[in-house]
N, C-alpha and C positions, 0 to 999 in steps of 0.2 A: 221517413218522410219522403214523399215523392216530389221531385223537382220538375216543374212544368217548363217546357221550352216552347217558345212561340216562334213561328216562322213568319217572316214578313216578306212578301213578294210583290213586286211592282211590275205591271204589264206595260207594254208600249203605249197603251191607251191612256195611261196615267192612273189606272185604278189599282189601289193597293189593297191586298188581302192580308189580314192579320190572322194567322193560325188556320190551318185547313180544317181542324175539328169544329171550329166555331167561326165560319167566315164572316167577317165584317168588311164590306167593301168601302174603301175610303178613297177620296179623290183630293188632288191638290187644287190650288186656286185657278190654275190655268184650265184644268179639266172642268171644274165647277162652273166657271164663267162660260165655257163653251157649251155646256149642257143647258144653261139658262139662256144663252144667246146674248150675252152682254160682254163688254170689254172687261179685262181684269181690273182696271181702275174702278169701273162701276160696281163690279162684284165686291171689291174691298170696301167701297163706300156703303153698299147695302149692309155688309157685315158690321162695319163700325157704327152705323145708325141703328142696328138691331133689327133690320128689315129682312135679313137672311139668316139661315141657321148658323149658330155659333160654331167655330172650329174647335178641334181637339188638337192640343199641342203634344207632339211626341218628340221630346228633346228639342231640336231646332226645326223639326218638320211641323208644318201646319196642315191639317187634313180635315175634311168634312166627311161625315157618313153619307154615302150615296143614297141610302134609304131616306134620310132626313131631307135631302135635296129633292128627291122624287115626291115625297109627301108634301113638301112646301109648294112645289109646282102644281101638284094635284089640287091643293087648296087655293089655287089662284095667286100664288106668290105673295100672300098676305103677311104682314109683320106679326 
């Protein structure tokens, strides 16, 4: 049985990449709110109201898929 290891790297920009073989770019709340152009408080309000993409919890870390945020913006930031 092969054991798969995942590498998690976080860049200074706040983008987290999980595993170089299958890169999934993830961002924290600070970066997500900056991408959308709102305060962190507004970002969390959008998330709690279901108006923004839902986060993924990795232990204590909360992250959003960058592709989901980009798609949400492209769709006009609709809930």
